[in-house]
TIKEBA-640917 format. One record per atom (N, C-alpha, C, O, CB): x, y, z. Coordinates in steps of 0.1 Angstrom, whole numbers, padded with zeros to 4 digits, always signed. Glycine has a CB too. Example, Ala and Ser with C-alpha at 12.3 -4.5 7.8 and 13.67 -1.06 7.14 Angstrom:
TIKEBA-640917
+0132-0057+0078/+0123-0045+0078/+0132-0033+0078/+0142-0033+0085/+0113-0045+0090/+0128-0022+0071/+0137-0011+0071/+0129+0000+0079/+0134+0011+0080/+0141-0006+0057/
***
This chain:
TIKEBA-640917
+0846+0867+0909/+0849+0877+0918/+0864+0880+0919/+0869+0891+0921/+0844+0874+0932/+0872+0869+0917/+0886+0870+0918/+0892+0878+0906/+0901+0886+0908/+0893+0857+0918/+0886+0875+0894/+0890+0883+0883/+0887+0898+0884/+0895+0906+0880/+0884+0878+0871/+0876+0901+0890/+0872+0915+0892/+0881+0922+0902/+0886+0933+0901/+0857+0916+0896/+0884+0914+0913/+0893+0919+0923/+0907+0921+0917/+0913+0931+0920/+0894+0910+0934/+0911+0912+0908/+0925+0914+0902/+0925+0927+0893/+0935+0934+0894/+0929+0902+0893/+0914+0929+0886/+0914+0941+0878/+0914+0954+0886/+0921+0964+0883/+0901+0941+0869/+0907+0954+0898/+0906+0965+0907/+0920+0968+0912/+0924+0979+0913/+0896+0962+0918/+0927+0957+0917/+0940+0958+0922/+0950+0963+0912/+0959+0972+0915/+0945+0944+0928/+0949+0958+0899/+0958+0964+0889/+0955+0978+0886/+0964+0986+0885/+0957+0955+0876/+0942+0982+0886/+0939+0996+0884/+0944+1005+0896/+0949+1016+0894/+0924+0998+0883/+0943+1000+0908/+0948+1007+0920/+0963+1009+0919/+0968+1020+0922/+0944+1000+0932/+0970+0998+0916/+0985+0999+0915/+0989+1008+0904/+0998+1016+0906/+0991+0985+0913/+0983+1007+0892/+0986+1016+0881/+0983+1031+0884/+0992+1039+0881/+0978+1012+0869/+0972+1034+0890/+0969+1047+0894/+0979+1052+0905/+0983+1064+0904/+0955+1048+0900/+0982+1044+0914/+0992+1048+0925/+1006+1052+0918/+1012+1061+0922/+0993+1036+0935/+1009+1044+0908/+1022+1046+0902/+1022+1060+0894/+1031+1068+0895/+1025+1034+0891/+1011+1063+0887/+1009+1076+0880/+1010+1087+0890/+1017+1097+0888/+0995+1076+0872/+1002+1086+0901/+1001+1096+0911/+1015+1098+0918/+1019+1110+0921/+0990+1093+0921/+1021+1087+0921/+1034+1087+0928/+1045+1095+0919/+1052+1103+0924/+1039+1073+0931/+1045+1092+0907/+1054+1098+0898/+1051+1113+0896/+1060+1122+0896/+1054+1091+0884/+1038+1116+0895/+1034+1130+0893/+1037+1138+0906/+1042+1150+0905/+1019+1130+0891/+1034+1133+0918/+1038+1140+0930/+1052+1141+0932/+1057+1151+0937/+1032+1132+0942/+1061+1131+0929/+1075+1132+0929/+1080+1144+0921/+1089+1151+0926/+1080+1119+0924/+1075+1145+0910/+1080+1157+0901/+1075+1170+0908/+1083+1180+0908/+1073+1156+0886/+1063+1171+0913/+1058+1183+0919/+1066+1186+0931/+1069+1198+0934/+1044+1181+0923/+1070+1175+0940/+1077+1178+0951/+1091+1183+0949/+1096+1192+0956/+1078+1165+0959/+1097+1178+0938/+1110+1184+0935/+1110+1199+0931/+1119+1206+0932/+1116+1175+0925/+1098+1202+0925/+1097+1217+0921/+1093+1225+0932/+1098+1237+0933/+1086+1218+0910/+1085+1221+0941/+1079+1230+0952/+1087+1228+0965/+1087+1237+0974/+1064+1226+0955/+1095+1216+0967/+1102+1213+0979/+1092+1212+0991/+1095+1215+1002/+1112+1224+0983/+1079+1209+0988/+1069+1207+0997/+1067+1193+1002/+1076+1184+0999/+1056+1212+0992/+1056+1190+1009/+1053+1176+1014/+1049+1166+1004/+1048+1154+1006/+1043+1177+1025/+1047+1171+0991/+1042+1161+0981/+1052+1150+0979/+1048+1139+0975/+1040+1169+0967/+1065+1152+0981/+1075+1141+0980/+1072+1130+0989/+1073+1118+0985/+1089+1146+0982/+1068+1132+1001/+1065+1122+1011/+1053+1114+1007/+1052+1102+1009/+1063+1128+1025/+1043+1121+1002/+1031+1114+0997/+1034+1105+0985/+1029+1094+0984/+1020+1124+0993/+1043+1110+0976/+1048+1102+0965/+1054+1089+0970/+1052+1079+0964/+1058+1111+0956/+1063+1090+0980/+1070+1079+0985/+1060+1069+0990/+1062+1057+0989/+1079+1082+0997/+1049+1073+0997/+1039+1064+1002/+1033+1056+0990/+1032+1044+0991/+1028+1072+1009/+1029+1063+0980/+1022+1056+0969/+1032+1047+0962/+1028+1036+0958/+1017+1067+0959/+1045+1050+0960/+1054+1043+0953/+1058+1030+0961/+1060+1019+0955/+1066+1051+0949/+1060+1033+0974/+1065+1021+0982/+1054+1013+0987/+1054+1000+0985/+1073+1027+0995/+1044+1018+0994/+1033+1010+1000/+1024+1005+0990/+1020+0993+0990/+1026+1019+1010/+1019+1014+0981/+1008+1010+0972/+1013+1003+0960/+1007+0993+0956/+1000+1022+0968/+1024+1007+0954/+1029+1001+0942/+1037+0988+0945/+1034+0977+0941/+1037+1010+0933/+1048+0990+0952/+1057+0979+0956/+1050+0970+0966/+1049+0958+0964/+1070+0984+0962/+1045+0976+0977/+1040+0967+0988/+1028+0959+0983/+1027+0947+0985/+1036+0976+1000/+1018+0965+0976/+1006+0959+0971/+1009+0948+0962/+1004+0937+0962/+0996+0968+0965/+1019+0951+0952/+1022+0941+0942/+1029+0928+0949/+1025+0917+0945/+1032+0947+0932/+1038+0930+0958/+1045+0919+0964/+1035+0911+0973/+1036+0899+0974/+1057+0924+0972/+1026+0918+0981/+1018+0911+0990/+1007+0903+0982/+1003+0892+0986/+1011+0921+1000/+1002+0909+0971/+0993+0902+0963/+0999+0888+0957/+0993+0878+0958/+0988+0910+0951/+1011+0889+0953/+1018+0877+0948/+1021+0867+0959/+1021+0855+0957/+1031+0882+0940/+1025+0873+0970/+1028+0864+0982/+1016+0856+0987/+1017+0844+0988/+1034+0872+0993/+1005+0864+0989/+0994+0857+0995/+0986+0849+0984/+0979+0840+0988/+0984+0868+1001/+0987+0852+0972/+0981+0844+0962/+0988+0830+0961/+0981+0819+0960/+0982+0851+0948/+1001+0830+0963/+1008+0817+0964/+1005+0809+0977/+1005+0797+0977/+1023+0820+0963/+1002+0817+0987/+1000+0810+1000/+0986+0803+1001/+0985+0794+1008/+1001+0820+1012/+0976+0808+0993/+0963+0802+0993/+0960+0794+0981/+0949+0789+0980/+0953+0813+0993/+0970+0791+0973/+0968+0783+0961/+0979+0772+0961/+0991+0775+0958/+0968+0791+0948/+0976+0760+0965/+0985+0749+0966/+0994+0747+0953/+1005+0743+0954/+0978+0737+0969/+0988+0750+0942/+0996+0749+0929/+1007+0759+0927/+1015+0758+0919/+0986+0749+0918/+1006+0770+0935/+1015+0781+0934/+1024+0783+0946/+1030+0794+0947/+1007+0793+0931/+1024+0773+0955/+1031+0775+0968/+1046+0778+0965/+1053+0771+0957/+1030+0763+0976/+1051+0788+0972/+1065+0791+0970/+1073+0784+0982/+1068+0783+0993/+1067+0806+0971/+1086+0780+0979/+1094+0775+0989/+1097+0785+1000/+1097+0797+0997/+1107+0769+0983/+1100+0780+1012/+1103+0790+1023/+1115+0799+1020/+1115+0810+1025/+1105+0782+1036/+1124+0794+1012/+1136+0801+1009/+1133+0813+1000/+1141+0823+0999/+1146+0793+1002/+1121+0813+0994/+1116+0824+0986/+1105+0833+0993/+1106+0845+0994/+1109+0819+0973/+1096+0826+0999/+1085+0833+1006/+1089+0841+1018/+1084+0852+1020/+1074+0823+1011/+1099+0836+1025/+1103+0843+1038/+1110+0856+1035/+1106+0867+1041/+1112+0834+1046/+1120+0857+1026/+1126+0870+1022/+1116+0879+1015/+1116+0891+1016/+1140+0868+1013/+1107+0873+1007/+1097+0881+1000/+1088+0888+1010/+1083+0899+1008/+1090+0872+0991/+1084+0881+1021/+1076+0886+1031/+1083+0898+1038/+1077+0908+1042/+1071+0875+1042/+1096+0896+1041/+1104+0907+1047/+1104+0920+1039/+1102+0931+1044/+1118+0902+1049/+1106+0918+1026/+1107+0929+1017/+1093+0936+1016/+1092+0948+1015/+1112+0925+1002/+1083+0928+1016/+1069+0933+1015/+1066+0942+1027/+1060+0953+1025/+1059+0921+1014/+1069+0936+1039/+1066+0944+1051/+1075+0957+1051/+1071+0967+1056/+1069+0936+1064/+1087+0956+1047/+1097+0967+1046/+1091+0978+1038/+1091+0990+1041/+1110+0963+1040/+1086+0974+1026/+1080+0984+1017/+1068+0991+1023/+1066+1003+1023/+1076+0977+1003/+1059+0983+1029/+1048+0988+1036/+1051+0998+1047/+1045+1008+1049/+1039+0978+1041/+1061+0994+1055/+1065+1002+1067/+1072+1015+1062/+1069+1026+1067/+1076+0994+1076/+1080+1014+1051/+1086+1027+1047/+1076+1036+1041/+1076+1048+1043/+1098+1024+1037/+1067+1030+1033/+1056+1039+1027/+1048+1045+1037/+1045+1057+1036/+1047+1031+1018/+1044+1039+1047/+1035+1044+1058/+1042+1053+1067/+1036+1062+1074/+1028+1033+1066/+1055+1051+1069/+1064+1061+1076/+1064+1074+1069/+1063+1085+1075/+1078+1056+1078/+1065+1074+1055/+1065+1085+1047/+1051+1092+1048/+1050+1104+1048/+1068+1081+1033/+1040+1084+1049/+1027+1090+1051/+1025+1097+1065/+1018+1107+1065/+1017+1080+1050/+1032+1093+1075/+1033+1100+1088/+1039+1113+1086/+1035+1123+1091/+1040+1091+1098/+1051+1113+1079/+1058+1126+1077/+1050+1135+1068/+1049+1147+1071/+1072+1123+1070/+1043+1130+1058/+1034+1139+1050/+1024+1146+1058/+1022+1158+1057/+1028+1130+1039/+1017+1138+1067/+1007+1143+1075/+1012+1154+1085/+1006+1165+1086/+1000+1132+1084/+1024+1151+1091/+1030+1162+1099/+1034+1174+1091/+1031+1185+1096/+1042+1156+1106/+1040+1172+1080/+1044+1184+1072/+1032+1192+1067/+1034+1204+1064/+1053+1180+1061/+1021+1185+1064/+1010+1192+1059/+1002+1200+1069/+0997+1211+1066/+1001+1182+1052/+1000+1193+1081/+0991+1200+1091/+0998+1206+1103/+0993+1215+1109/+0982+1189+1096/+1010+1201+1106/+1017+1207+1118/+1032+1209+1115/+1040+1204+1123/+1017+1197+1130/+1035+1216+1105/+1049+1217+1101/+1058+1225+1111/+1070+1224+1112/+1050+1223+1088/+1051+1234+1119/+1059+1242+1128/+1057+1238+1143/+1061+1245+1152/+1055+1257+1127/+1050+1227+1145/+1048+1223+1159/+1059+1213+1163/+1061+1203+1158/+1034+1215+1160/+1066+1218+1174/+1077+1210+1180/+1071+1198+1186/+1077+1187+1186/+1085+1219+1190/+1059+1199+1192/+1053+1188+1199/+1049+1177+1189/+1051+1165+1192/+1041+1192+1207/+1043+1181+1177/+1040+1171+1167/+1052+1164+1162/+1052+1153+1158/+1032+1178+1156/+1063+1173+1160/+1076+1167+1156/+1081+1156+1165/+1086+1145+1161/+1086+1177+1154/+1079+1158+1178/+1084+1148+1188/+1075+1136+1187/+1080+1125+1188/+1084+1153+1202/+1062+1138+1186/+1053+1126+1184/+1057+1118+1172/+1057+1106+1172/+1037+1131+1183/+1059+1126+1161/+1063+1119+1148/+1075+1111+1150/+1076+1100+1145/+1065+1130+1137/+1086+1117+1157/+1098+1109+1159/+1096+1097+1167/+1102+1086+1165/+1107+1117+1166/+1087+1097+1177/+1084+1086+1186/+1077+1075+1177/+1080+1063+1178/+1075+1090+1198/+1068+1079+1169/+1060+1069+1161/+1069+1063+1151/+1068+1051+1149/+1048+1076+1153/+1078+1070+1144/+1087+1064+1135/+1097+1054+1141/+1101+1044+1136/+1094+1075+1128/+1102+1059+1153/+1111+1050+1160/+1104+1037+1164/+1109+1026+1163/+1117+1057+1173/+1091+1038+1169/+1083+1026+1173/+1081+1017+1161/+1081+1005+1162/+1070+1030+1180/+1078+1023+1150/+1075+1016+1137/+1087+1008+1133/+1086+0997+1129/+1071+1025+1126/+1100+1014+1133/+1112+1008+1130/+1115+0997+1140/+1119+0985+1136/+1124+1018+1129/+1113+0999+1153/+1116+0989+1163/+1107+0977+1162/+1112+0965+1164/+1114+0996+1178/+1094+0979+1159/+1085+0968+1157/+1089+0959+1145/+1087+0947+1145/+1071+0974+1155/+1093+0966+1134/+1097+0958+1123/+1109+0950+1126/+1110+0938+1122/+1100+0968+1110/+1119+0955+1132/+1131+0948+1136/+1129+0937+1146/+1136+0927+1147/+1141+0957+1141/+1118+0938+1154/+1115+0928+1164/+1109+0916+1157/+1110+0905+1163/+1106+0934+1174/+1104+0917+1146/+1097+0905+1139/+1108+0894+1136/+1105+0883+1140/+1091+0910+1126/+1119+0897+1130/+1129+0886+1128/+1135+0882+1140/+1139+0870+1141/+1140+0891+1119/+1136+0891+1151/+1142+0887+1163/+1134+0878+1172/+1139+0869+1179/+1145+0899+1171/+1120+0879+1170/+1112+0871+1179/+1104+0860+1172/+1101+0850+1178/+1102+0881+1186/+1100+0862+1160/+1092+0852+1153/+1095+0849+1139/+1091+0839+1133/+1078+0857+1153/+1104+0857+1132/+1109+0855+1119/+1098+0860+1109/+1087+0863+1112/+1111+0840+1117/+1103+0861+1097/+1095+0866+1086/+1087+0855+1078/+1081+0858+1068/+1103+0873+1076/+1088+0843+1083/+1080+0832+1077/+1065+0835+1076/+1060+0840+1086/+1083+0818+1084/+1059+0833+1065/+1044+0835+1065/+1037+0825+1073/+1040+0813+1071/+1040+0834+1050/+1028+0830+1083/+1022+0821+1092/+1007+0825+1093/+1003+0836+1090/+1029+0821+1106/+0999+0815+1098/+0985+0818+1100/+0983+0830+1109/+0976+0839+1106/+0978+0806+1105/+0989+0829+1121/+0986+0840+1131/+1000+0844+1136/+1006+0838+1145/+0978+0834+1143/+1005+0855+1131/+1018+0860+1136/+1018+0865+1150/+1007+0865+1157/+1022+0872+1127/+1029+0869+1155/+1031+0872+1169/+1029+0887+1172/+1024+0894+1164/+1044+0868+1175/+1032+0891+1184/+1030+0904+1189/+1038+0914+1180/+1032+0925+1177/+1034+0905+1203/+1050+0911+1176/+1057+0921+1169/+1051+0924+1155/+1051+0936+1151/+1071+0916+1166/+1046+0915+1149/+1039+0917+1136/+1027+0926+1138/+1025+0935+1131/+1035+0904+1130/+1019+0923+1148/+1007+0931+1150/+1009+0944+1156/+1001+0954+1153/+0997+0923+1159/+1020+0946+1163/+1024+0960+1167/+1028+0968+1155/+1024+0979+1154/+1035+0959+1177/+1035+0962+1146/+1039+0968+1134/+1027+0972+1125/+1026+0983+1120/+1049+0959+1125/+1017+0962+1125/+1005+0965+1118/+0997+0977+1123/+0993+0986+1115/+0996+0953+1119/+0995+0978+1136/+0988+0988+1143/+0995+1002+1140/+0989+1012+1137/+0987+0986+1158/+1009+1002+1141/+1016+1014+1138/+1015+1018+1124/+1014+1030+1121/+1031+1013+1142/+1015+1009+1114/+1014+1012+1100/+1000+1018+1097/+0999+1028+1090/+1016+0999+1092/+0990+1011+1102/+0976+1016+1099/+0973+1029+1107/+0964+1036+1103/+0966+1005+1101/+0980+1031+1117/+0978+1044+1124/+0981+1056+1115/+0975+1066+1118/+0988+1044+1137/+0990+1055+1105/+0993+1066+1096/+0980+1070+1089/+0978+1081+1086/+1004+1062+1087/+0972+1060+1085/+0960+1062+1077/+0949+1069+1086/+0942+1077+1082/+0955+1049+1071/+0949+1064+1099/+0939+1070+1108/+0942+1084+1111/+0933+1093+1111/+0939+1062+1122/+0955+1088+1113/+0959+1101+1116/+0956+1110+1103/+0950+1121+1105/+0975+1102+1119/+0960+1106+1092/+0957+1114+1079/+0942+1116+1078/+0938+1127+1074/+0962+1107+1067/+0934+1106+1080/+0919+1107+1078/+0914+1117+1089/+0906+1126+1085/+0912+1093+1080/+0918+1116+1101/+0913+1125+1111/+0917+1140+1108/+0908+1148+1109/+0918+1121+1125/+0930+1143+1104/+0934+1156+1101/+0927+1161+1089/+0924+1173+1088/+0949+1157+1100/+0925+1153+1079/+0919+1157+1066/+0904+1161+1069/+0900+1172+1064/+0920+1146+1055/+0897+1153+1076/+0883+1156+1078/+0882+1168+1088/+0873+1177+1086/+0876+1143+1085/+0891+1169+1097/+0891+1181+1106/+0893+1194+1098/+0886+1203+1100/+0902+1179+1118/+0903+1194+1089/+0906+1205+1082/+0895+1208+1071/+0893+1220+1068/+0920+1203+1075/+0889+1198+1066/+0877+1200+1057/+0867+1208+1064/+0860+1217+1058/+0872+1187+1052/+0864+1204+1077/+0854+1212+1084/+0857+1226+1086/+0849+1235+1085/+0852+1206+1097/+0871+1229+1089/+0875+1243+1090/+0873+1251+1077/+0868+1262+1077/+0890+1244+1094/+0878+1244+1066/+0878+1252+1053/+0864+1254+1048/+0861+1264+1042/+0886+1244+1042/+0855+1244+1052/+0840+1246+1047/+0835+1258+1053/+0828+1265+1046/+0831+1233+1051/+0837+1261+1066/+0832+1273+1072/+0839+1286+1065/+0832+1295+1063/+0836+1274+1088/+0851+1285+1062/+0858+1296+1056/+0853+1298+1041/+0851+1309+1036/+0873+1294+1056/+0850+1287+1035/+0845+1287+1021/+0832+1295+1020/+0829+1302+1010/+0843+1273+1015/+0824+1294+1031/+0810+1301+1030/+0812+1316+1029/+0803+1323+1025/+0801+1298+1042/+0823+1321+1033/+0825+1336+1033/+0836+1340+1023/+0841+1351+1023/+0829+1341+1048/+0839+1330+1014/+0848+1333+1003/+0863+1332+1007/+0871+1337+0999/+0845+1346+0998/+0867+1326+1018/+0881+1325+1022/+0887+1312+1019/+0899+1310+1023/+0882+1328+1036/+0881+1303+1012/+0887+1290+1008/+0881+1286+0995/+0870+1289+0991/+0885+1279+1018/+0890+1279+0987/+0886+1275+0974/+0877+1262+0975/+0880+1253+0982/+0899+1272+0965/+0866+1261+0968/+0856+1249+0970/+0863+1236+0966/+0862+1226+0973/+0844+1251+0960/+0872+1236+0955/+0878+1224+0950/+0888+1219+0960/+0889+1207+0963/+0884+1225+0936/+0896+1228+0966/+0906+1225+0976/+0899+1220+0988/+0904+1210+0994/+0915+1237+0979/+0889+1226+0992/+0881+1221+1004/+0876+1207+1002/+0877+1199+1011/+0870+1231+1008/+0870+1205+0991/+0865+1191+0988/+0876+1181+0988/+0873+1170+0991/+0857+1191+0975/+0888+1185+0984/+0899+1175+0983/+0902+1169+0997/+0905+1158+0999/+0912+1182+0977/+0901+1178+1007/+0904+1172+1021/+0893+1162+1025/+0896+1153+1032/+0905+1184+1031/+0881+1165+1021/+0870+1155+1024/+0874+1142+1017/+0873+1131+1023/+0856+1161+1019/+0876+1143+1004/+0879+1131+0996/+0892+1123+1001/+0892+1111+1001/+0880+1134+0981/+0902+1131+1006/+0914+1125+1011/+0911+1117+1024/+0917+1107+1026/+0924+1135+1013/+0902+1123+1032/+0898+1116+1045/+0890+1103+1042/+0893+1093+1048/+0890+1126+1054/+0881+1104+1033/+0874+1092+1029/+0883+1081+1023/+0881+1069+1026/+0863+1095+1019/+0892+1086+1014/+0902+1076+1008/+0910+1069+1019/+0911+1057+1019/+0911+1083+0998/+0915+1076+1029/+0923+1070+1040/+0914+1060+1048/+0919+1050+1052/+0928+1081+1049/+0902+1063+1050/+0893+1054+1057/+0891+1041+1049/+0892+1030+1055/+0879+1060+1059/+0889+1042+1036/+0887+1031+1027/+0900+1022+1027/+0898+1010+1028/+0884+1035+1012/+0912+1028+1026/+0924+1020+1026/+0927+1013+1039/+0931+1002+1040/+0937+1029+1022/+0923+1020+1050/+0924+1015+1064/+0915+1002+1064/+0919+0992+1069/+0920+1025+1076/+0903+1003+1060/+0894+0992+1060/+0898+0981+1052/+0896+0969+1055/+0880+0997+1055/+0905+0984+1040/+0910+0973+1032/+0921+0966+1040/+0922+0953+1039/+0916+0978+1018/+0930+0973+1047/+0941+0967+1054/+0935+0958+1066/+0942+0949+1070/+0950+0977+1059/+0923+0961+1070/+0917+0953+1081/+0913+0940+1077/+0909+0932+1085/+0906+0961+1088/+0912+0938+1064/+0909+0925+1059/+0919+0914+1062/+0916+0903+1063/+0908+0925+1045/+0931+0919+1065/+0942+0909+1069/+0939+0902+1082/+0937+0890+1082/+0957+0916+1070/+0937+0909+1093/+0933+0903+1106/+0920+0896+1105/+0918+0886+1111/+0933+0912+1117/+0911+0902+1097/+0897+0895+1096/+0898+0881+1090/+0893+0872+1095/+0887+0904+1087/+0906+0880+1079/+0908+0867+1072/+0914+0857+1081/+0910+0845+1081/+0916+0870+1059/+0925+0861+1089/+0932+0853+1098/+0923+0847+1109/+0923+0836+1112/+0943+0860+1103/+0915+0856+1115/+0907+0853+1126/+0895+0843+1121/+0891+0834+1128/+0900+0866+1133/+0891+0846+1109/+0880+0837+1103/+0886+0824+1101/+0880+0813+1104/+0875+0843+1089/+0898+0823+1095/+0904+0810+1093/+0906+0802+1106/+0902+0790+1107/+0918+0811+1086/+0911+0808+1116/+0914+0801+1129/+0900+0797+1135/+0900+0786+1140/+0921+0810+1139/+0890+0805+1133/+0877+0801+1138/+0871+0789+1131/+0864+0781+1137/+0867+0813+1137/+0875+0788+1119/+0870+0776+1111/+0877+0763+1114/+0872+0752+1116/+0871+0779+1096/+0891+0765+1115/+0900+0753+1117/+0901+0750+1132/+0902+0738+1136/+0914+0756+1111/+0901+0760+1141/+0903+0757+1155/+0918+0756+1159/+0921+0751+1170/+0895+0745+1159/+0926+0760+1150/+0941+0758+1152/+0948+0768+1144/+0944+0772+1133/+0945+0744+1149/+0960+0772+1149/+0969+0780+1141/+0980+0772+1135/+0988+0778+1127/+0975+0791+1150/+0981+0759+1138/+0992+0751+1133/+0989+0744+1120/+0998+0741+1112/+0995+0741+1143/+0976+0741+1118/+0972+0734+1106/+0969+0744+1094/+0961+0754+1096/+0960+0726+1109/+0975+0742+1083/+0972+0750+1071/+0966+0743+1060/+0971+0733+1055/+0986+0756+1066/+0954+0748+1056/+0946+0741+1045/+0944+0752+1035/+0935+0761+1036/+0932+0736+1050/+0952+0751+1024/+0951+0761+1013/+0937+0763+1007/+0933+0774+1004/+0961+0758+1002/+0930+0752+1006/+0916+0753+0999/+0907+0761+1008/+0899+0768+1003/+0910+0739+0997/+0908+0759+1021/+0899+0767+1030/+0903+0781+1030/+0895+0790+1030/+0900+0761+1044/+0917+0783+1031/+0922+0797+1031/+0917+0804+1018/+0913+0816+1019/+0937+0798+1032/+0917+0798+1007/+0913+0803+0994/+0899+0807+0994/+0895+0818+0989/+0916+0792+0983/+0890+0798+1000/+0876+0802+1000/+0873+0814+1010/+0864+0822+1007/+0867+0790+1005/+0881+0815+1020/+0880+0827+1029/+0884+0839+1023/+0878+0850+1024/+0888+0824+1042/+0895+0839+1016/+0900+0850+1008/+0890+0854+0998/+0888+0866+0996/+0914+0847+1002/+0883+0845+0991/+0873+0848+0981/+0862+0856+0988/+0856+0865+0982/+0868+0836+0974/+0858+0852+1000/+0847+0859+1007/+0852+0873+1011/+0844+0882+1010/+0843+0852+1019/+0864+0874+1015/+0869+0888+1019/+0870+0897+1007/+0869+0909+1009/+0882+0887+1026/+0873+0891+0995/+0874+0899+0984/+0862+0907+0980/+0863+0918+0973/+0878+0891+0972/+0851+0903+0984/+0839+0911+0981/+0840+0925+0989/+0838+0935+0983/+0825+0904+0986/+0844+0924+1001/+0846+0937+1009/+0858+0945+1003/+0856+0956+1000/+0849+0934+1024/+0869+0939+1001/+0880+0946+0997/+0879+0952+0983/+0884+0963+0980/+0892+0937+0998/+0872+0945+0974/+0870+0950+0961/+0860+0962+0961/+0862+0972+0953/+0864+0939+0952/+0850+0962+0969/+0842+0973+0971/+0849+0986+0976/+0847+0997+0971/+0830+0970+0980/+0857+0983+0986/+0865+0994+0992/+0875+0999+0981/+0878+1011+0980/+0872+0990+1005/+0881+0990+0974/+0890+0993+0963/+0885+1002+0953/+0891+1012+0948/+0895+0981+0957/+0873+0999+0949/+0866+1008+0939/+0864+1022+0945/+0867+1032+0938/+0852+1003+0935/+0860+1023+0958/+0858+1036+0964/+0872+1043+0965/+0873+1055+0963/+0851+1034+0979/+0882+1036+0969/+0895+1042+0970/+0900+1048+0956/+0905+1059+0955/+0905+1033+0976/+0899+1040+0946/+0902+1045+0932/+0894+1057+0928/+0900+1066+0922/+0900+1033+0922/+0881+1056+0931/+0873+1068+0928/+0877+1081+0935/+0878+1091+0929/+0858+1065+0931/+0880+1079+0947/+0885+1091+0955/+0898+1097+0949/+0899+1109+0948/+0887+1086+0970/+0907+1088+0946/+0920+1093+0940/+0918+1100+0927/+0925+1110+0925/+0929+1081+0939/+0909+1095+0919/+0906+1100+0906/+0900+1114+0908/+0904+1124+0901/+0897+1092+0898/+0891+1116+0917/+0885+1129+0919/+0894+1139+0926/+0893+1151+0924/+0873+1128+0927/+0904+1134+0934/+0913+1143+0940/+0924+1148+0930/+0926+1160+0929/+0920+1135+0951/+0930+1139+0922/+0941+1142+0914/+0937+1145+0899/+0944+1152+0892/+0951+1131+0914/+0926+1139+0894/+0921+1141+0881/+0907+1144+0880/+0899+1137+0874/+0924+1129+0873/+0903+1155+0887/+0888+1159+0886/+0883+1163+0872/+0890+1170+0865/+0886+1171+0896/+0873+1158+0868/+0867+1161+0855/+0861+1175+0855/+0858+1180+0866/+0856+1150+0852/+0859+1181+0844/+0852+1194+0843/+0838+1193+0850/+0834+1202+0856/+0851+1198+0829/+0831+1182+0848/+0817+1181+0853/+0818+1181+0869/+0810+1187+0876/+0809+1168+0848/+0828+1174+0874/+0829+1174+0889/+0833+1187+0894/+0828+1192+0904/+0839+1163+0893/+0843+1194+0888/+0846+1208+0892/+0835+1217+0891/+0833+1224+0901/+0857+1213+0883/+0826+1216+0881/+0815+1224+0879/+0805+1221+0891/+0799+1230+0897/+0808+1222+0865/+0803+1209+0894/+0794+1205+0905/+0798+1211+0918/+0790+1217+0925/+0792+1190+0907/+0811+1210+0922/+0816+1214+0934/+0815+1229+0935/+0810+1235+0945/+0831+1209+0936/+0820+1236+0925/+0820+1251+0925/+0807+1256+0924/+0804+1267+0930/+0828+1256+0913/+0797+1249+0917/+0784+1254+0916/+0776+1253+0929/+0769+1262+0933/+0776+1246+0905/+0779+1242+0936/+0773+1241+0949/+0777+1251+0959/+0770+1256+0968/+0775+1227+0955/+0790+1254+0958/+0796+1264+0967/+0791+1278+0964/+0789+1286+0973/+0812+1264+0966/+0787+1280+0951/+0783+1294+0947/+0768+1296+0950/+0763+1307+0949/+0786+1297+0932/+0761+1285+0952/+0746+1285+0953/+0743+1293+0966/+0748+1291+0977/+0741+1270+0954/+0734+1303+0965/+0730+1311+0976/+0724+1302+0988/+0716+1293+0985/+0719+1321+0972/+0727+1305+1000/+0722+1298+1011/+0709+1305+1015/+0709+1317+1018/+0732+1299+1023/+0698+1297+1016/+0686+1302+1020/+0685+1306+1035/+0689+1297+1043/+0675+1293+1016/+0681+1317+1039/+0681+1321+1053/+0670+1313+1059/+0660+1309+1053/+0678+1336+1056/+0672+1310+1072/+0662+1301+1080/+0648+1309+1080/+0648+1322+1081/+0667+1298+1095/+0638+1301+1080/+0624+1308+1080/+0623+1314+1095/+0627+1308+1105/+0613+1297+1077/+0616+1325+1095/+0613+1331+1108/+0605+1322+1116/+0595+1315+1111/+0606+1344+1107/+0608+1320+1129/+0600+1312+1138/+0588+1320+1142/+0589+1332+1145/+0608+1308+1151/+0576+1314+1143/+0564+1320+1147/+0565+1325+1162/+0570+1318+1170/+0551+1311+1144/+0558+1337+1164/+0558+1341+1178/+0549+1333+1187/+0547+1336+1198/+0555+1356+1177/
***
């Protein structure tokens, strides 16, 4: 399972790199919100995922344990990459769905300020050392980071519903409409993958009964169990991204064919 999970992670990181570079070029050409989505993929998914995988692999394998002089700054950089990437995702969501809303801009400013403050509070209150159960600053930062995925999913699915009604009368493109559905599902899958972090920590504490004692062998077995969930979600996330950014002719035909199919009128109700 670990080998399969590693392949899925590598595929996810590689795909995120390709999409990030592609969106970065598109953003420079259009001056649109694509640049912010590119930053999310490059910072959070490419850099953040790569560093966190390396960090936590060393944490759960006694033969690969890193000294604190290495793991602590590495943890700080990992969290910084994740925070910056998800801050960019907040901006992308605002620019995509509420670019002219002053109220949304103020909410965005408050969220970004809170995200930055929570990150800075970590070294001030608990430090960046990798630990079994971090403190309030870490979890506040986690909630604010994952909130970007929740917001994007909500707006994408809401907009998909609006476009689907317009599509029925020819006012929206079927493939564009479907992309909002896929984007919402992708954001849910990535959020659920991120939830594996608190799940694994709670599971470990429940097994050991303490946050002070660290047993790499037990942590390794717990991570192996969580990998089943994250690998399944990882496959779903990769599939969603491929269909959004690299739809095959068969998939295009399916979506456009379903949209063009006549809608049967409801049968008359008997008197």
